[in-house]
N, C-alpha and C positions, 0 to 999 in steps of 0.2 A: 368405851371401846373402840380400837384404835380397829383405821377402815383394811390393815396387814391381817387380822388377823383373825377378821371374817368371810379376807379373799382362803384364808390355808381352812375352815370347813366350812367355804360352799362346795358344796360334791357336785349341783350341773346345775346349768344357767341356761336362760335363752335369753334374745337377743332381739329386739322391731326394733331399723335401722327405719329413719324415715317414716314415720306414722305421720297419718294429719291433716293434726291435730297440736292443737298447744301444748305447753308441756303443762304452761296454769293449768289447766284442766285432766289431767291428767295427774297428777302428783295429789292431789287428793282420795285419787282408789291406792298410788300406791301408800304412803303413810297410812291409809285400811287394812290394810292388806300382809303391814310389815311387823314380821311377830306372832304373826295368828298359822298353825300348821297348814299346809296346803288343804286336805278336806276343807278345813271350816272356812279359807280363804275363798277358797273355789264358792262354795254356799255364800257369801258374803255376798263378790260379784254377782250369782247370778239372780237375786233380787232387784239389783239397782239399776235401772231403765234407761241412765243415756250411756252412749257410743261410746264416750273415753274406760266406759269399766265392760264393755269389749273387751275395746283392744287391749286391756286390765287383762284379762279374763285370756283371753286365744295367748297372750307371751304365755304365764303359769300356767296353760296344760299342754305348752309347748315342753319348759321346763321338766313337767312332770311325764313326761314321751321320754326326753331326756333322763330322764331321770333309769327309767323303767329301761331304757335303754342300756342305760351301761351296766343294768338286774342291782343297785343297790337297791338289797333288803329295808322289810316298809314304809315304801313310800306312801302311802298313807300317813306316815306319825316324822315323816321332816320338813321342813318347819324355812318359813317363809326367810330367810337370814338376810340380803337384799334387793330391796324395791326401789331401784331409784329411775328416774327420767331426766333425762338429760336435754336442752335444746339442743334442734336442728338446723340445718342451715335457714337463709329468711329467705321466699321468693316478694320480690321487692314488686310492687304494682301501682298503680293509680288510679284515682279516682277523677275522671274528669268530673269539676263545679264548674258553675255561675265567670263571666265575664274570662272565658279559657287558659282558668284554676286550674292543677290535680291537688286533690289530697292524697296521701301517700297509704295504704295499703300492705300493709307485709303479714307475706300470711310464712307460719310460725311452723313448725317440725321438728317432731322429739324424737329421742332411740332409748328407750322403754330397755332397764336392764331387769329381772330377776332371777335370782338366787337360788337355793335352795341347799338346808343342810341337819345338822342336828346338834 
């Protein structure tokens, strides 16, 4: 399915930019909820105990709230059409090591996108 067709069917979306977690950790849950109904996706995420699942749950609830604000009928029947996590900026830090050297530390940020439609 091409990206343009998904864009046309998405009725409500939500975005969380600069989330303080690496995209690799959050993508597990983005892949988990893609293609599920909104209620089923919320239920799946509620049983996960990780912080990345809480971030995805927050964005999904925001997308559902946006759908209610747009007065879309059958909000419970909406399907997660778009669920992706993009890499954000990387904060570069260093950890002091022995004999005056330093190891780099990359603090990765992410942008989380969720789109709902029929």
